[in-house]
N, C-alpha and C positions, 0 to 999 in steps of 0.2 A: 787502538781508538778507530771507529768507524771512519774511513775516509771523509766522507761527507757529513759529519756529524755537525748538526745545526743547519743544514742545508734544507731549505723548504721552498716550495713553489705554489703550494695550495694551502688553504685553510678552510674547513668546514666548520661554520658556526649555525646556531639554531637561535631564532628571535626567543625573547622571555615572554610567557603568556602572562595575562593579567592575574591569572590564578597564584602566580609566584608569591604575591604580596601575603596572602592569608595562608596559603595551603603547602607552600615548599617546606621541606623538612629543614629542621634547624636544631643546632645544639645548644645555641645561645638563648639569651632571655626572649621569652615570646612576646613580650611587650614592645619590643623594637618594631617601629612601624617602617614598611618598606615602601618609598616612594617610587611609584612606577614611571612618573615622569623623569626622575633622576635616573632610573635604570636605563630608560630608553637614550638618554644623553650619554651614559657610559657605554652604551651598546654602540651607538654612533662613533664615538671617539675610538672604540677598540676596533671596529671594523675599519674606520679611516686610517688607522695606523697600520693595519695589516694591508689594506689594499693600496691606498694613496702614498703612504709614506714609504712602505717597504716592498710594493709592487707584487704582492702574493696575488694569486687568483682566489677569490673568496666565493665559495659555494655557500649560498643562505638557504636553510631549511626554515620551513614555517613554524610558529608557535602551536603548539596542540594544549588548549586549555583543560584537557583531562589529564595532563602531565606536568604538573606544576613545576618540576625541576627540569624539564627538558633542555634550557638553555646551557646545562652544564653538561656539554657534549663529550668531555674528556672521559667520563666515566664508563659510558656503554661501549667503548672501543679504544684498542690499544693498537696503533700502527707503528710498524718497524720495516723498513725496506718497502718491499711491494705487496707486505701481507697485513691484513687486518684481522685481529682477533675481536670478534663480537664478543662481549663479556656477559656475564651473568650478575647484574647489580646486586649488592647485598641488600638493598632495601627492595622489597616487593612491589611496592608502588612504583619503581622506575623501571621495571624489566621491560614494558613496552616502548621505552624510549629507543632501544636497539633497533626496531623495525625501520624507521626512516633514515637512521645512520647508516644501517646495512645497505640499504637502496642506494644511498649517496656515494658510499665508498665504493660499491660495486660498479656504479656508473664512471667511476675514475680509473676502473680497470685494475683495481687492487684484488689479490687474492684474498676470497673471504674463508675465514676459519670460525666456525660458530661454537660456543661453550654450551654444551648441552647437556652436561651431567648437572642432575639436580642438586647433588651434594655440593657442588662448588659455587663460590661466590668470589667475585672479584671486581672492584671499582678502578678505573684507570687512574683515579687520584691517588691510589697506593702504589703506582707503578712508577719507578725512577729509572729511566734508560739513561746511561752515563756516556754511551757511544763504546764502551767496552764491556759492559755487562748490565744486567737487569738487579735492581733491588725492589723487592715486593714487600710492602708493609702489610703485616698481619694485625688487622683491626676489627672493629666492629661491622666493616662492611667487606672484607676480604678474608678469606681462609687458606689454609695450606693447599686444599684440593685445587682451588683456582690458582695458585701460584704455580702447582705442578702443570697445570694445562697449559699456561703461559710458558712455562720451560719446554714442554713438548712441541709448541708453536714455532718458537723461536731458538731452534736447537743450535744456532751458531754462537750462541752467547751464554755465559754461565748466570745462573738465577739463584740468588741468595735472598732469604726472607729476614725481615727486621720486625720485632715486636712494636707495635704502636700504641703507646699510652697517652691518655690525657687529651687527645685530640682525634679529629674525624679521620683524616688520612695521613699516609706518611708524606705527601707532599703539602700538608697544611704546615709543615716547619722546615721544608728543604726542597731544593730544586738544583739544576744545573745552571750555574751563571756564566760557563765558558768551558772549553775543552779541560776535563781534568780538573774543574774548579767546582766545588759543591758549596751553595749558599745554604746557611744553616741558622736556625734561630738559637738564642742563648739561653733557653729554657733548660731544665735538667733533663726533661724527657727528650728534647731535640739533642742535646749534646751526648745522651747515652745511645740514642739510635745511631748518630754519627759514629761513635765509638764501635760499636756492633759492625756497621759497614765496613769501617777500616780494618778490623779484625777478620772480617770474613774475605776480604777481597786481596787477590794476588797483585792488584794495581795501587799506585800511590795517587792520592788526591790532595789537592789543596784546598783549603776551606777559606769561606768569606761569612764570618760570624756577624749576624745582624742582631740588635737589642730586641727586636719584635718578631716573634715566631712567625705570624702571618706574612711579615714582610719577606721573608726568605724564600716565598713564592714568587719567581719570576720566569721569564720567558727568554732563552738565549737563542739566538740565530747566527748563522755565519753565511751572508749573502753576498753574490758577485755585486762589485761596486760598492759595497757598503761595509764589509767586513765584519766584525764582532758587533753584534747589535744586541742590546738587552732591554726588554721591557719590564718595568720595575713598580713599585709602590711610589705615590706621589709624596713629596714633602708635607703636604697637609694630612695625609693618612698616618705617616709614621716619619716624623721628621729627623729623628736621630738614625734610624735605618737609611733613610734617602741619602744622608751624609757618608754612609759606609759606602754605597754604590757608587757615589761622585769619585771614589778612589780609583775605579777602573777607568783609567784614562786612555786606555787602547779600545774602549767599547763606544759605540754610538747609544748613548743613554736616552731612553724615552720612557719618562714617568706616564703612567696608565692610571686614572681614577677607577676605584673598584668599592667606594664606600658602601653602596647600596646592596650590592650583592653579597659582600662580606656577611651582611646581617643574617642571611640564610646560608652560611658556610661557603660562599662562592670566593675562589681565588682567581688570579690572572689565567692560570694554565687551564682551569676548568672550562673555560669559555670557548675553546677552539680545539679541533683535532688538526695537526699539522702535518703535511704530507710532502714528500720529495717526489715530483714526477717529471722528470727532464725531458724534453723534447727528443724526439728520435732524428739522429742524424742520419742522413742517407748519403752514402759515400758511393759515387759512381765512378767506376773504373772501366776504362777501355783496355781491352785485352788483345794484343795482336795475335791473331791465330794463323799459323803458317800450314798450309795444306800442299802437298805435293800431287801433282796430277800428271797424266801423259802430256799435257800441253805445257808443263813447267810449273814454276812457282805462282801461286795467287795468294794473296793477302785478304783475309775478312776480318772484319771487327766485331767482336762479341762483347756487348755491355753487361757488366755484372753489377747489381746493385745489392749492396750490403747494409742492413738494417742493423744498427747497433743502438742497444740501449743503453745510455751512459748512467751510472749511480744507481741507486735502488731506493 
């Protein structure tokens, strides 16, 4: 398990453009109307939880009306440790979303790797990092070549592929709800994907099964002074699934509304890129240096500064 799994200091988010309502990609019914005022309220609450409740530093990117789906920043980048893989989203209309995100992540001093192979596609929504390994969903948006490039980028971790059927992304029905704990939907497709992950992994995972597939998408953090934190669906959205999350007595549970963006396939993890960038600790040590001269012994002091980056 990655020692600092769930530790985050920064979040990158992007405002939703007005074009989201009519032009965003969606797999559900086109007649569902998106209320942009409700979207703004959801955004404000989401950012407030990250910034005010949890104390993360939030980097806000401006909306781009030419990119209706740009609020879903999870898909154009995968961040692990100090490296950001800029993906090649499966939907051609979303590929320019990478530009602003690449700049923001570079400004956070992350090592940038770009997916330039035109035969590869990868959406971040298909990437599940468990702290021990990666699972990559092979879906309509992500192909095997994209998974191979992710494996080349993050060589410290095993990467296994999982067929995704009947939904948009792997994380449309699963996510991490804690160290070694996978939240998973109850549908046949979700349970089949979980079985595949269990068979392909050398590690053992506990599971938290929720009645609603979309409710299985949650955000886990492990933060100083707060411990285990879980952002999850509200009881108004998924009442039975919310009851399951309430069984996690060791977690700080934060219900976060997502009704409007769900109409265009948005989940909680879709709306932020979480990053761990610990501050640098400067350790200053005075070393006594003894020199011998003809006049005898003299003592001089040498100051040595060691910069140590903790975590990744």
